[in-house]
DONUNU-445222 format. One line per 2 residues: number of its first residue (from 0); for each residue x, y, z of C-alpha. Coordinates in nm, 4 decimals. Last residue first. Layout:
N
NUM	X:Y:Z ~ ...
END
This chain:
217
216	-2.3925:1.5951:3.6127 ~ -2.3551:1.9737:3.6329
214	-2.0216:1.9545:3.4501 ~ -2.1848:1.7609:3.1643
212	-2.4668:2.0148:3.1443 ~ -2.2228:2.3064:3.1309
210	-2.0131:2.1380:2.8613 ~ -2.3256:2.0700:2.6534
208	-2.4386:2.4280:2.6952 ~ -2.0972:2.5557:2.5819
206	-2.0966:2.3244:2.2799 ~ -2.4475:2.4334:2.1877
204	-2.3459:2.7954:2.2135 ~ -2.0343:2.7417:1.9972
202	-2.2364:2.6015:1.7127 ~ -2.1250:2.2555:1.5944
200	-1.9394:2.2674:1.2660 ~ -2.1340:2.1442:0.9619
198	-2.0392:1.7965:0.8489 ~ -1.8009:1.7772:0.5508
196	-1.9631:1.7218:0.2162 ~ -1.9253:1.3776:0.0556
194	-1.6592:1.3654:-0.2151 ~ -1.3982:1.1396:-0.0507
192	-1.6418:0.9040:0.1208 ~ -1.8444:0.8714:-0.1995
190	-1.5311:0.8244:-0.4106 ~ -1.4070:0.5484:-0.1790
188	-1.7423:0.3674:-0.1839 ~ -1.7683:0.3817:-0.5636
186	-1.4052:0.2753:-0.6127 ~ -1.4417:-0.0161:-0.3710
184	-1.7483:-0.1400:-0.5571 ~ -1.5626:-0.1099:-0.8908
182	-1.2596:-0.3034:-0.7601 ~ -1.4850:-0.5760:-0.6173
180	-1.6623:-0.6070:-0.9533 ~ -1.3249:-0.6286:-1.1285
178	-1.2100:-0.8987:-0.8860 ~ -1.5241:-1.0991:-0.9625
176	-1.4876:-1.0628:-1.3399 ~ -1.1280:-1.1797:-1.3376
174	-0.8630:-0.9334:-1.4463 ~ -0.6684:-0.9777:-1.7744
172	-0.4443:-0.6772:-1.8521 ~ -0.4103:-0.5826:-1.4838
170	-0.5668:-0.2771:-1.3212 ~ -0.4515:-0.0950:-1.0062
168	-0.5055:0.2412:-1.1836 ~ -0.1625:0.4033:-1.1401
166	0.0540:0.1056:-1.0400 ~ -0.1301:-0.1378:-1.2653
164	-0.1006:0.0975:-1.5606 ~ 0.2746:0.1396:-1.4998
162	0.3241:-0.2357:-1.4553 ~ 0.1472:-0.3047:-1.7847
160	0.3565:-0.0389:-1.9595 ~ 0.6838:-0.1760:-1.8191
158	0.5997:-0.5273:-1.9334 ~ 0.4958:-0.8017:-1.6921
156	0.1653:-0.8766:-1.8620 ~ 0.1612:-0.7979:-2.2363
154	-0.0455:-0.4939:-2.3312 ~ -0.2230:-0.5445:-2.6651
152	-0.2457:-0.9246:-2.6752 ~ -0.2970:-0.9233:-2.2990
150	-0.6078:-0.7083:-2.3444 ~ -0.8440:-0.9527:-2.1758
148	-1.1767:-0.8447:-2.0308 ~ -1.3927:-0.9240:-1.7269
146	-1.2403:-1.2695:-1.7218 ~ -1.4137:-1.5865:-1.6104
144	-1.1270:-1.8327:-1.5589 ~ -1.1044:-1.7876:-1.1813
142	-1.4812:-1.7477:-1.1560 ~ -1.5632:-1.9261:-0.8323
140	-1.4308:-1.8540:-0.4820 ~ -1.2686:-2.1021:-0.2444
138	-1.0777:-2.2778:-0.5251 ~ -0.7360:-2.1677:-0.3989
136	-0.6817:-1.9652:-0.7165 ~ -1.0156:-1.7929:-0.6569
134	-0.9221:-1.7141:-0.2974 ~ -0.5900:-1.5682:-0.4152
132	-0.7684:-1.3576:-0.6797 ~ -1.0115:-1.2239:-0.4192
130	-0.7260:-1.1329:-0.1860 ~ -0.5272:-0.9668:-0.4659
128	-0.8239:-0.7439:-0.5513 ~ -0.9070:-0.6481:-0.1932
126	-0.5407:-0.6215:-0.0967 ~ -0.4857:-0.3732:-0.3798
124	-0.7791:-0.1498:-0.2926 ~ -0.6989:-0.1460:0.0788
122	-0.3307:-0.0905:0.0054 ~ -0.4005:0.2063:-0.2227
120	-0.6243:0.3638:0.0418 ~ -0.3677:0.3063:0.3159
118	-0.0946:0.4552:0.0963 ~ -0.3039:0.7669:0.0383
116	-0.3738:0.8037:0.4094 ~ -0.0044:0.7569:0.4915
114	0.1062:1.0184:0.2386 ~ -0.1547:1.2630:0.3683
112	-0.0363:1.2104:0.7282 ~ 0.3297:1.2600:0.6396
110	0.2557:1.5714:0.4327 ~ 0.0180:1.7180:0.6928
108	0.2675:1.6576:0.9743 ~ 0.5541:1.8193:0.7832
106	0.3446:2.1175:0.6809 ~ 0.2293:2.1734:1.0401
104	0.5875:2.1867:1.1605 ~ 0.7264:1.9365:1.4069
102	0.7538:1.9464:1.7863 ~ 0.3871:1.9779:1.8784
100	0.2954:1.6870:1.6521 ~ 0.5416:1.4663:1.8422
98	0.3298:1.1518:1.8986 ~ 0.1575:1.1939:1.5620
96	0.4966:1.1948:1.3892 ~ 0.5882:0.8652:1.5573
94	0.2607:0.7061:1.4459 ~ 0.3038:0.8444:1.0918
92	0.6551:0.7000:1.0685 ~ 0.5313:0.3601:1.1880
90	0.2494:0.3554:0.9303 ~ 0.4881:0.4753:0.6589
88	0.7313:0.1932:0.7368 ~ 0.4538:-0.0662:0.7476
86	0.3170:0.0358:0.4055 ~ 0.6652:0.0544:0.2525
84	0.7120:-0.3080:0.3540 ~ 0.9796:-0.4277:0.6006
82	0.7352:-0.5194:0.8778 ~ 0.5458:-0.7447:0.6315
80	0.1970:-0.8021:0.7717 ~ 0.0749:-0.4660:0.6333
78	0.1583:-0.5802:0.2761 ~ 0.1369:-0.2868:0.0338
76	0.4825:-0.2145:-0.1096 ~ 0.7112:-0.5080:-0.0368
74	0.4578:-0.7903:-0.0618 ~ 0.2736:-0.6182:-0.3492
72	0.5988:-0.5962:-0.5449 ~ 0.6691:-0.9626:-0.4745
70	0.3189:-1.0690:-0.5713 ~ 0.3350:-0.8963:-0.9101
68	0.6905:-1.0084:-0.9891 ~ 0.6358:-1.3724:-0.9005
66	0.8704:-1.5820:-0.6868 ~ 0.7203:-1.9015:-0.5535
64	0.5457:-2.0296:-0.2407 ~ 0.3432:-1.7172:-0.1613
62	0.3145:-1.7140:0.2185 ~ 0.6070:-1.9303:0.3270
60	0.8168:-1.8090:0.0336 ~ 0.7691:-1.4456:0.1403
58	0.8515:-1.5097:0.5061 ~ 1.1594:-1.7111:0.4097
56	1.2873:-1.4363:0.1785 ~ 1.2283:-1.1573:0.4324
54	1.5892:-1.0873:0.5319 ~ 1.5791:-0.7280:0.4063
52	1.8692:-0.7703:0.1623 ~ 1.7655:-1.1202:0.0561
50	1.4070:-1.0219:-0.0147 ~ 1.5203:-0.7028:-0.1908
48	1.7424:-0.9203:-0.4182 ~ 1.4579:-1.1466:-0.5299
46	1.3604:-0.9192:-0.8190 ~ 1.7086:-0.9505:-0.9646
44	1.6962:-1.3299:-0.9472 ~ 1.3444:-1.3205:-1.0946
42	1.4692:-1.1622:-1.4174 ~ 1.3770:-1.4656:-1.6278
40	1.6169:-1.6809:-1.4292 ~ 1.7078:-1.8914:-1.7328
38	2.0411:-1.7248:-1.7986 ~ 2.1758:-1.4432:-2.0148
36	1.8847:-1.2101:-1.9319 ~ 1.7875:-0.9099:-2.1435
34	1.7025:-0.6193:-1.9094 ~ 1.3552:-0.6038:-1.7529
32	1.4746:-0.7597:-1.4253 ~ 1.7297:-0.4797:-1.3871
30	1.4524:-0.2175:-1.3961 ~ 1.2549:-0.4128:-1.1346
28	1.5530:-0.4353:-0.9026 ~ 1.6313:-0.0634:-0.9425
26	1.2710:0.0410:-0.8710 ~ 1.2435:-0.1996:-0.5794
24	1.5632:-0.0585:-0.4283 ~ 1.4419:0.2998:-0.4739
22	1.1119:0.2201:-0.3016 ~ 1.2989:0.0439:-0.0218
20	1.5268:0.3428:0.0276 ~ 1.2313:0.5818:0.0471
18	1.0423:0.3652:0.2966 ~ 1.3558:0.3183:0.5056
16	1.4214:0.6940:0.5112 ~ 1.0644:0.7601:0.6274
14	1.1106:0.4948:0.8960 ~ 1.4393:0.6499:1.0125
12	1.3027:1.0046:1.0239 ~ 1.0034:0.9064:1.2360
10	1.2322:0.6875:1.4425 ~ 1.4555:0.9812:1.5354
8	1.1693:1.2194:1.6060 ~ 0.9986:0.9599:1.8265
6	1.3215:0.8921:2.0186 ~ 1.3918:1.2637:2.0714
4	1.0398:1.3101:2.2065 ~ 1.0784:1.0144:2.4432
2	1.4198:1.1451:2.5584 ~ 1.2648:1.4783:2.6496
0	1.4172:1.7870:2.4878
END
């Protein structure tokens, strides 16, 4: 086996393992943050543990300024600029798997590629909504206090149910109208691209004629 192939197989496995371990660490940290707290940390000390373990505390504070559960989970799960995020780990694992497609099984490649495509879609949707909210908070976009709806009295933000709904549908209890419009536009475009019929395969004769013409030129 070539050393380059062995290296790609090794790093493919390592990045997949990192993504799994990070997901487990976030799950444990979030569960601990929901337990009754004896001090005034409000559970943020537990949420900050992944930042300390991965050495990304300074990078997070430089970008976000303060600890917040929603931003921290997005930073570790969906942020392509964070090399320690699940998104970055899956992207690196997919790149290594693509380099050794002839050395791994078809099922393994399809599973890794499908997982990466799903993560990329989730990240695109999440970054779109978080990006609009950040611009509204910075005063660059209007409508920060114009809400599409508010069900905070039914589903309190930060609870397990609110986090579950946000993780599945990427919806928060009180989204702004502009972010909700962006979410709906993204959903329409994504569904169109997903449901559109695949293009018809090119006839073999046409391919052969095209190859012959290209060789003649």
